[in-house]
C-alpha positions as CSV (number, residue, x, y, z in Angstrom):
1,M,0.0,0.0,0.0
2,A,2.8,2.5,0.8
3,A,4.3,2.0,-2.6
4,V,1.0,2.7,-4.2
5,V,0.5,5.8,-2.2
6,V,4.0,7.0,-3.2
7,F,4.1,6.0,-6.9
8,G,0.4,5.9,-7.8
9,A,-1.5,2.8,-8.8
10,S,-0.7,3.0,-12.5
11,G,3.0,3.7,-12.3
12,V,4.0,1.7,-9.2
13,A,5.4,-1.3,-11.1
14,A,7.3,0.7,-13.7
15,V,8.8,3.1,-11.2
16,A,9.7,0.4,-8.6
17,A,11.3,-1.7,-11.4
18,K,13.4,1.3,-12.5
19,L,14.6,2.2,-9.0
20,N,15.3,-1.4,-8.1
21,G,17.3,-1.7,-11.3
22,N,19.4,1.3,-10.2
23,M,20.9,-0.7,-7.3
24,D,23.5,-3.4,-7.3
25,K,22.3,-6.3,-5.1
26,V,24.4,-9.0,-3.6
27,D,23.3,-12.1,-1.7
28,V,25.3,-12.5,1.5
29,S,23.0,-15.0,3.1
30,A,25.3,-18.0,2.6
31,L,28.3,-16.1,4.1
32,V,26.7,-14.4,7.2
33,N,25.8,-16.3,10.3
34,P,23.3,-16.0,11.7
35,M,20.9,-14.4,9.2
36,P,17.8,-12.7,10.7
37,S,14.6,-14.7,10.3
38,A,11.0,-13.3,10.4
39,T,8.9,-14.3,13.4
40,T,5.6,-13.1,11.9
41,E,4.1,-12.9,8.4
42,P,5.9,-10.0,6.7
43,D,4.1,-6.8,5.8
44,P,4.6,-6.3,2.0
45,D,5.2,-2.6,2.5
46,D,7.5,-2.9,5.5
47,P,8.6,-6.5,5.9
48,N,10.1,-5.7,9.3
49,A,7.0,-3.9,10.6
50,G,6.6,-4.4,14.3
51,Q,10.2,-5.3,14.6
52,A,13.3,-3.2,15.1
53,V,15.7,-2.9,12.1
54,N,19.5,-2.7,12.2
55,L,21.0,-1.4,9.0
56,L,24.7,-1.3,8.4
57,I,25.8,1.7,6.4
58,L,29.2,1.6,4.7
59,G,30.9,4.4,2.8
60,S,33.0,2.8,0.0
61,D,36.4,4.3,-1.0
62,Q,36.2,2.6,-4.3
63,R,38.4,4.2,-6.9
64,D,37.4,3.0,-10.4
65,G,35.2,4.5,-13.1
66,V,33.4,7.6,-12.0
67,N,34.7,7.3,-8.5
68,A,38.3,7.5,-9.8
69,E,37.5,10.8,-11.4
70,I,36.1,12.1,-8.1
71,G,38.6,10.7,-5.6
72,G,41.6,9.8,-7.8
73,E,42.7,6.3,-8.7
74,A,43.8,3.8,-6.0
75,A,44.0,0.0,-5.9
76,G,41.6,-2.2,-3.9
77,M,38.6,-1.1,-2.0
78,R,38.3,0.3,1.6
79,S,35.4,1.3,3.8
80,D,36.3,4.4,5.8
81,T,32.9,5.2,7.1
82,S,30.7,2.8,9.0
83,M,27.5,3.4,10.9
84,V,24.9,1.1,12.5
85,L,21.4,2.6,11.9
86,H,18.8,1.4,14.4
87,I,15.1,1.9,13.7
88,S,12.9,1.1,16.7
89,A,10.1,-1.4,16.3
90,D,7.4,1.3,16.7
91,R,9.2,3.5,14.1
92,S,9.3,6.4,16.6
93,R,13.1,6.5,17.1
94,V,16.2,6.3,14.9
95,E,19.8,6.1,16.1
96,L,23.0,6.2,14.1
97,V,26.1,4.9,15.8
98,S,29.4,5.6,14.1
99,I,32.2,3.0,14.4
100,P,35.7,4.5,14.1
101,R,37.6,2.7,11.4
102,D,40.7,2.5,13.7
103,S,38.8,0.5,16.3
104,L,40.7,-2.6,17.4
105,V,38.1,-5.5,17.3
106,D,38.0,-9.2,16.8
107,I,37.6,-10.1,13.1
108,P,36.1,-13.6,12.8
109,A,37.1,-16.2,10.2
110,C,35.3,-15.1,7.0
111,T,34.2,-17.4,4.2
112,M,34.4,-15.9,0.7
113,T,32.3,-16.5,-2.4
114,N,35.3,-18.4,-3.9
115,G,35.3,-20.8,-1.0
116,K,38.3,-19.4,0.7
117,T,38.2,-18.9,4.5
118,T,40.4,-16.4,6.3
119,R,41.8,-16.9,9.8
120,A,40.2,-15.1,12.7
121,T,42.3,-12.1,13.8
122,H,42.4,-9.0,16.0
123,G,42.8,-5.8,14.1
124,M,41.4,-2.5,12.8
125,F,37.6,-2.6,12.1
126,N,37.9,-1.4,8.5
127,S,40.3,-4.2,7.7
128,A,37.3,-6.6,7.8
129,F,36.0,-5.0,4.6
130,A,39.4,-5.0,3.0
131,T,39.9,-8.7,4.0
132,G,36.7,-9.7,2.2
133,W,37.6,-7.7,-0.9
134,D,41.2,-8.8,-1.1
135,N,40.5,-12.5,-0.6
136,G,37.1,-12.8,-2.2
137,G,37.5,-10.2,-4.9
138,D,33.9,-9.0,-4.7
139,M,31.5,-6.8,-2.7
140,T,29.6,-9.9,-1.5
141,S,32.7,-11.1,0.4
142,A,33.6,-7.7,1.7
143,A,30.1,-6.9,3.0
144,A,29.7,-10.3,4.5
145,C,33.0,-10.2,6.4
146,T,32.1,-6.7,7.8
147,I,28.6,-7.8,8.8
148,N,30.1,-10.9,10.6
149,T,32.6,-8.6,12.4
150,V,29.8,-6.2,13.5
151,Q,27.6,-9.0,14.8
152,Q,30.4,-10.7,16.7
153,N,31.6,-7.5,18.4
154,T,28.2,-5.9,19.2
155,G,25.8,-8.8,19.7
156,L,23.4,-7.3,17.2
157,T,21.7,-8.9,14.3
158,I,22.2,-6.9,11.1
159,N,19.0,-7.1,9.0
160,H,20.3,-5.2,6.0
161,F,23.3,-3.3,4.7
162,V,23.9,-0.5,2.2
163,V,27.2,0.5,0.6
164,V,27.4,4.1,-0.7
165,D,30.2,5.2,-3.1
166,F,31.5,8.7,-3.9
167,A,29.2,9.3,-6.9
168,G,26.1,8.1,-5.0
169,F,26.7,10.4,-2.1
170,Q,27.1,13.4,-4.4
171,Q,23.9,12.5,-6.2
172,M,21.9,12.3,-2.9
173,V,23.1,15.7,-1.8
174,N,22.3,17.3,-5.2
175,S,18.8,15.7,-5.3
176,I,17.7,17.7,-2.3
177,G,19.2,21.0,-3.6
178,G,22.3,20.9,-1.5
179,V,22.8,20.9,2.3
180,P,22.7,24.1,4.3
181,M,25.3,24.1,7.1
182,C,26.9,26.4,9.6
183,I,30.7,26.5,9.1
184,P,32.0,28.2,12.2
185,T,35.6,28.7,10.9
186,A,37.0,28.7,7.4
187,M,38.1,25.3,6.2
188,K,40.6,24.4,3.6
189,S,42.1,21.0,2.7
190,D,44.1,20.6,-0.5
191,M,44.1,16.8,-0.1
192,A,40.3,16.7,-0.1
193,G,39.7,19.6,-2.5
194,L,37.8,21.5,0.2
195,S,37.6,25.3,0.5
196,L,34.9,26.9,2.6
197,E,34.5,30.4,4.1
198,A,33.1,30.8,7.6
199,G,29.4,31.3,7.9
200,F,26.2,29.7,6.6
201,Q,26.9,27.7,3.4
202,T,24.9,25.4,1.2
203,L,27.1,22.5,0.2
204,D,26.5,20.9,-3.2
205,G,27.4,17.3,-3.9
206,P,31.2,17.6,-4.6
207,T,31.7,20.1,-1.7
208,A,29.7,17.9,0.7
209,L,31.8,14.9,-0.2
210,A,35.0,16.9,0.3
211,Y,33.8,18.0,3.7
212,A,33.0,14.4,4.7
213,R,36.4,13.1,3.5
214,A,38.7,15.9,4.8
215,R,41.0,15.0,7.7
216,K,43.8,17.5,7.5
217,G,44.0,21.2,6.8
218,Q,42.9,24.6,8.1
219,G,39.9,24.5,10.4
220,I,39.5,20.8,10.1
221,G,40.9,19.4,13.3
222,D,43.7,17.1,14.4
223,G,43.8,14.9,11.3
224,S,42.3,11.9,13.0
225,D,39.5,9.7,11.7
226,T,37.7,10.1,15.0
227,N,37.7,13.9,14.5
228,R,36.4,13.5,10.9
229,I,33.5,11.4,12.2
230,G,32.1,14.5,13.9
231,N,32.0,16.4,10.6
232,Q,30.3,13.4,8.9
233,Q,27.7,13.2,11.6
234,K,26.9,16.9,11.3
235,L,26.6,16.6,7.5
236,I,24.3,13.6,7.6
237,A,22.2,15.3,10.3
238,A,21.9,18.4,8.1
239,M,20.8,16.2,5.2
240,V,18.2,14.6,7.4
241,R,17.0,18.0,8.5
242,E,16.7,19.1,4.9
243,V,14.8,16.0,3.9
244,L,12.3,16.5,6.8
245,S,11.9,20.3,6.2
246,R,11.3,19.7,2.4
247,D,8.7,17.0,3.2
248,V,10.6,14.5,1.0
249,L,9.2,11.6,2.9
250,T,5.6,12.7,2.4
251,N,5.7,14.2,-1.1
252,P,5.6,11.4,-3.7
253,Q,7.4,13.3,-6.4
254,K,10.1,14.5,-4.1
255,L,10.6,11.0,-2.7
256,I,10.8,9.5,-6.1
257,S,13.4,12.0,-7.1
258,F,15.4,11.4,-4.0
259,L,15.3,7.6,-4.3
260,S,16.2,7.8,-7.9
261,A,19.4,9.7,-7.0
262,A,20.0,7.7,-3.8
263,T,19.8,4.3,-5.5
264,G,22.0,5.3,-8.4
265,S,25.2,4.1,-6.8
266,L,24.1,1.8,-4.0
267,T,25.0,-1.8,-3.3
268,T,22.7,-3.5,-0.9
269,D,21.5,-7.0,0.1
270,T,18.9,-8.8,-1.9
271,G,16.3,-8.3,0.8
272,M,16.4,-4.5,0.6
273,S,14.0,-3.5,-2.2
274,I,12.5,-0.2,-3.2
275,G,9.2,-1.4,-1.7
276,N,11.1,-1.9,1.6
277,M,12.6,1.5,1.4
278,T,9.4,3.3,0.6
279,G,7.6,1.3,3.4
280,L,10.2,2.4,5.9
281,A,10.1,6.0,4.7
282,Y,6.3,6.1,4.9
283,N,6.3,4.7,8.4
284,L,8.9,7.2,9.5
285,R,7.2,10.2,7.8
286,N,6.0,11.7,11.1
287,I,9.2,11.2,13.1
288,N,10.4,14.1,15.2
289,G,14.0,15.4,14.6
290,G,14.6,15.1,18.4
291,N,14.2,11.4,18.1
292,I,16.9,11.0,15.5
293,T,20.1,10.6,17.4
294,F,23.8,10.5,16.2
295,M,26.6,9.2,18.4
296,T,30.0,7.6,18.2
297,I,30.5,4.3,20.0
298,P,32.4,5.2,23.2
299,F,36.1,4.6,22.8
300,A,39.5,5.3,24.3
301,P,43.1,5.2,23.0
302,A,44.2,1.6,22.7
303,K,46.7,0.4,25.3
304,S,48.6,-1.5,22.7
305,D,48.8,1.4,20.2
306,P,48.0,5.1,20.8
307,N,47.2,5.5,17.1
308,R,44.3,3.0,17.5
309,V,41.2,3.0,19.7
310,E,39.3,0.4,21.6
311,W,35.7,0.4,22.8
312,T,35.0,1.1,26.5
313,S,32.6,-0.6,28.8
314,E,30.1,2.1,27.9
315,A,30.0,0.7,24.4
316,D,28.7,-2.6,25.8
317,V,25.8,-0.7,27.3
318,V,25.0,1.1,24.0
319,W,25.0,-2.2,22.0
320,A,22.9,-4.0,24.7
321,N,20.3,-1.1,24.7
322,I,20.1,-1.2,20.9
323,A,19.6,-5.0,21.0
324,A,16.8,-4.5,23.5
325,D,15.3,-1.8,21.4
326,V,15.5,0.9,24.1
327,P,17.2,4.3,23.7
328,A,20.9,3.7,23.1
329,L,22.0,6.0,25.9
330,G,19.2,4.8,28.3
331,E,16.6,7.0,29.9
332,E,16.7,8.4,33.4
333,P,13.3,8.1,35.0
334,V,11.8,11.5,35.7
335,A,10.3,11.7,39.2
336,P,6.8,13.1,39.2
337,E,6.5,16.6,40.5
338,V,4.8,16.6,43.9
339,T,3.0,19.8,45.0
340,T,2.6,20.2,48.7
341,P,-0.4,22.4,49.6
342,P,0.4,25.3,51.9
343,P,-0.6,24.9,55.5
344,A,-3.8,26.4,56.7
345,S,-3.3,29.9,58.0
346,T,-3.5,30.1,61.8
347,T,-2.0,33.6,62.3
348,A,-3.1,37.1,61.7
349,P,-2.8,38.5,58.2
350,V,0.7,39.8,57.4
351,E,1.2,43.4,56.5
352,P,1.8,44.0,52.8
353,V,5.4,44.4,51.7
354,A,6.6,47.5,49.9
355,P,7.0,47.0,46.2
356,V,10.5,45.9,45.0
357,E,12.5,48.0,42.6
358,P,12.3,46.5,39.0
359,V,15.3,44.3,38.1
360,E,17.1,44.5,34.8
361,P,16.2,41.5,32.6
362,V,18.9,38.8,32.5
363,A,20.5,38.2,29.2
364,P,19.5,34.9,27.6
365,A,21.8,32.0,28.1
366,P,24.0,31.2,25.1
367,V,22.8,28.4,22.9
368,E,24.0,25.0,24.1
369,T,26.0,23.3,21.5
370,K,26.8,19.6,21.3
371,K,30.3,18.4,20.2
372,A,29.5,16.1,17.2
373,G,31.6,13.0,17.3
374,Q,32.2,13.3,21.0
375,E,28.7,13.8,22.3
376,A,25.4,12.3,21.3
377,F,23.1,14.8,19.6
378,S,19.8,14.9,17.7
379,V,18.8,16.5,14.5
380,D,17.2,19.2,16.5
381,D,20.3,20.0,18.5
382,T,22.8,22.7,17.7
383,T,26.4,21.6,16.9
384,D,27.8,24.8,15.5
385,V,27.1,28.5,15.9
386,C,27.7,31.0,13.1
């Protein structure tokens, strides 16, 4: 039904077929253990309706074809951006948890499409993707090894995955007319091809990609991947804000345009169809920006290598909360306000007090800003002030 609402009864099949054809789909079911299984009869619009969804989002640093023209040629394939997107079962809450690529984690033995099986090891998180690509030679092996690594280290079940490349990211940004952002200080990175003046800017596709990729340069930070994560979160939050403000999820033509751009350079699992996407979008159409949270999994410098990080015990709590489908950071119970009635008067009336001199109004408190990448924040929160 959601697809019919979005595409119209007459054009639903043609539009859905076109958009499905845009995506590269790979079947990882034989290489991932365990695979999620439905416990109820699936809803054709949202097969996971009534169930929480965990989606693994990977940013591909693939350098061939159009992507080589954008980012320059390089051998192999890496995944430098990784997020777990959790959608609550009641579709009222979305959480995106960034995983630093330099996280030291247990990488399980991974089986490839060619039958080869790698040895289990302990290393950087993003080496799981490279291990699959280098030994299996395809996206299926790379994605499956990454999913297995996420599941082993988090205890989560990954329902679906999406890999976005350079070209696809640019197309998504351009499809919504660019991304308005506050740039508090001028930013310049020759390596990333980024040059931004301070102030409010609307980033087009190429500029947004450069902003997301930049690690070193003027106004960018300490050059670490963990610092870059904050900029990536702010950018995606701004994109979400723009999608919500432009009613992309509720306007059929806008949603079709966005999905057409978004699916142009996506690789996903065979279970993720346009019908699934539109069903999820339709069920999330009324979500409040304050219920869309971004955070980085809690980490500290690794004891074995100061250039790497390891997850803290707080990370275990985050993953456990997501697995239980409760807010990732937990909720402190709010004590009900108790009003005590004043005692009955037993004394004589008090003489009126002379009026007090007027007091100058207090200046409003400065806007509280959240440090993206270091603190959790929502789409409605302020992360920069211009």
